[in-house]
C-alpha positions in Angstrom: 0.1 0.1 0.2 0.8 3.7 0.8 3.2 2.5 3.0 5.2 0.0 1.5 5.3 3.1 -1.3 6.5 5.7 1.5 9.3 3.6 2.7 10.6 2.8 -1.2 10.9 6.7 -1.4 12.9 7.1 1.9 15.5 4.1 1.0 16.1 5.6 -2.3 18.2 8.4 -0.6 20.2 10.2 -3.1 23.2 9.3 0.4 23.8 10.2 3.3 24.9 13.8 4.6 28.5 14.7 4.1 30.2 14.8 8.0 33.3 16.3 7.0 35.0 18.8 4.6 36.0 18.1 1.9 39.4 18.0 0.7 39.6 21.0 -1.8 36.8 22.7 0.3 38.7 25.5 1.8 37.4 25.5 5.4 35.7 28.8 6.7 33.5 27.9 3.1 32.8 24.0 4.4 31.7 26.5 8.2 29.7 29.0 6.6 27.9 26.0 4.1 27.2 24.4 7.0 25.9 27.3 8.7 23.6 28.3 5.7 21.9 25.1 5.8 17.9 25.8 6.8 17.5 21.6 7.0 20.7 19.9 8.4 18.6 16.8 9.5 17.4 17.1 5.5 19.9 19.2 4.2 23.8 18.7 3.4 26.7 20.4 1.6 27.3 18.8 -1.3 30.4 21.2 -3.1 30.2 20.4 -6.7 34.5 20.6 -8.3 33.4 21.6 -12.2 30.7 21.1 -14.9 31.5 17.4 -14.6 30.1 17.3 -10.3 27.4 20.0 -11.7 26.2 17.5 -14.3 26.8 14.5 -11.8 24.1 17.2 -9.5 21.7 17.7 -12.6 21.4 14.1 -13.2 20.4 12.9 -10.0 17.5 15.0 -9.3 16.9 14.2 -12.3 16.9 11.3 -11.5 15.2 11.8 -8.3 12.2 14.0 -8.9 11.2 10.7 -12.2 11.3 8.4 -9.1 9.5 10.9 -7.6 7.3 11.2 -9.5 6.3 7.7 -10.2 5.9 7.6 -7.0 3.5 10.8 -6.7 1.7 8.5 -9.5 1.3 5.4 -7.3 -0.2 7.2 -4.3 -2.8 9.6 -7.3 -3.6 5.7 -8.7 -4.1 4.3 -4.6 -6.6 6.5 -3.3 -9.1 6.7 -6.9 -9.0 3.3 -6.4 -9.7 3.5 -2.8 -12.0 6.3 -3.3 -13.6 4.2 -6.3 -14.2 1.0 -3.9 -15.9 2.8 -1.0 -18.4 4.0 -3.5 -19.2 1.6 -4.4 -18.6 -0.5 -1.4 -21.5 2.9 -0.1 -23.8 2.3 -2.6 -23.7 -0.9 -1.8 -24.5 -1.2 2.0 -27.5 2.2 0.9 -29.4 -0.3 -1.7 -29.3 -3.1 0.5 -30.5 -0.7 3.5 -33.3 -0.1 1.3 -34.3 -2.8 0.2 -34.9 -3.9 4.1 -36.9 -0.4 4.8 -38.9 -1.7 2.1 -39.5 -4.8 3.7 -40.3 -3.4 7.1 -42.7 -1.3 5.5 -44.8 -3.4 3.8 
């Protein structure tokens, strides 16, 4: 169900936060990046060195966005199926109740 999809999404995270200062990054820049982090529990500094690293980040973000879109579509599909199932069940119960009411009214 939906919990399975959410667990899969959590398992597919990009990777653990970078805790150590990268070798080629100046200490002050690293500290500034960590201090400016708006959500240290979910975001982490990811230094980029050149266009190759930038493209790699873009590719990872694009792949993650596609995964999230697919998960969203699965959730919406399950929501629609659940709604339709509940509507059918409700209509069935109402029809049975109406029949019982007619039977009792006789």
